[in-house]
C-alpha positions in Angstrom: 0.0 0.0 0.0 2.5 2.5 1.0 4.8 1.5 -1.7 2.1 2.1 -4.4 1.1 5.5 -2.8 4.7 6.5 -3.1 5.0 5.5 -6.7 1.8 7.2 -7.5 3.0 10.3 -5.7 6.5 10.2 -7.5 4.5 10.1 -10.7 2.6 13.2 -10.0 5.8 15.0 -8.9 7.5 14.0 -12.3 4.5 15.5 -14.0 4.6 18.6 -11.9 8.3 19.0 -12.6 7.6 18.5 -16.5 4.8 21.4 -16.1 7.0 23.6 -14.2 9.9 23.5 -16.6 7.9 23.5 -19.7 5.1 26.0 -18.8 6.5 28.1 -16.2 10.2 27.9 -17.0 11.0 27.1 -13.5 14.2 24.8 -13.2 15.7 25.2 -9.7 12.6 24.3 -7.6 11.4 21.9 -10.0 14.8 20.0 -9.6 14.4 19.9 -6.0 11.0 18.6 -5.8 11.7 16.1 -8.2 14.6 14.8 -6.1 12.7 14.8 -2.9 9.5 13.5 -4.3 10.9 10.6 -6.1 13.4 9.8 -3.2 10.4 8.9 -0.8 9.4 5.7 -2.8 12.9 5.0 -3.7 13.9 4.5 0.0 10.8 2.8 0.7 11.6 0.3 -2.0 15.1 0.0 -0.4 13.8 -0.6 3.1 12.2 -4.0 1.7 15.6 -5.5 1.3 17.2 -3.9 4.4 20.1 -5.6 6.1 18.7 -5.3 9.5 15.8 -3.8 11.4 18.1 -0.7 12.0 18.6 -0.4 8.3 14.9 -0.7 7.8 14.2 1.9 10.2 16.7 4.2 8.8 15.4 3.8 5.3 11.8 4.9 6.5 13.3 7.7 8.4 14.8 8.9 5.3 11.7 8.6 3.3 9.9 10.7 6.1 12.5 13.5 5.9 12.1 13.5 2.0 8.2 13.5 2.4 8.6 16.6 4.7 11.1 18.2 2.4 8.7 17.8 -0.5 5.8 19.3 1.4 8.3 22.3 2.1 8.9 22.7 -1.8 5.2 22.5 -2.5 4.6 25.4 -0.3 7.2 27.3 -1.7 5.9 26.6 -5.4 2.4 27.8 -4.1 3.6 31.1 -2.4 5.8 31.8 -5.5 2.5 31.4 -7.7 4.0 28.6 -9.8 1.1 26.3 -8.8 -2.4 27.2 -8.1 -4.4 26.3 -5.0 -6.2 23.3 -6.5 -2.8 21.7 -7.5 -1.1 22.5 -4.1 -4.1 21.0 -2.0 -4.2 17.9 -4.0 -0.4 17.1 -4.0 -0.2 18.4 -0.4 -2.9 16.0 0.7 -1.1 13.1 -1.0 2.3 13.9 0.3 0.8 14.5 3.9 -0.9 11.1 3.8 2.5 9.3 3.0 4.1 11.4 5.7 1.3 10.4 8.2 1.8 6.6 7.3 5.7 6.9 7.7 5.4 8.7 11.1 3.0 6.0 12.4 5.4 3.3 10.9 8.4 4.8 12.4 6.9 5.4 15.8 6.0 1.7 15.8 9.3 0.6 15.0 10.9 2.8 17.7 8.4 1.5 20.4 8.7 -2.2 19.6 11.6 -4.3 21.0 14.2 -5.5 18.3 13.4 -9.2 17.2 
């Protein structure tokens, strides 16, 4: 479920980046959000073959940090008038949902003893 959500989100971020570069001629922020927005799912994918529980938790924490960074770039894009309210809310809600799942997952990992 989380993997699929992150892939769908990354796909939307790729399309956003293409829009920003082609329509708005914006290249700096678009590259930043492309990097962070696609990194979320990449780290989730890496976590599936983690070498240890600690490595698994670390990959999910990186995903969480990348999700939070992506939301930051979305806020800047909205404030800079590169995206409208509708685009912002839709992408923000998807990113925030992934962020909430990652927060819950990492809290669970921190609270359960190593097995």
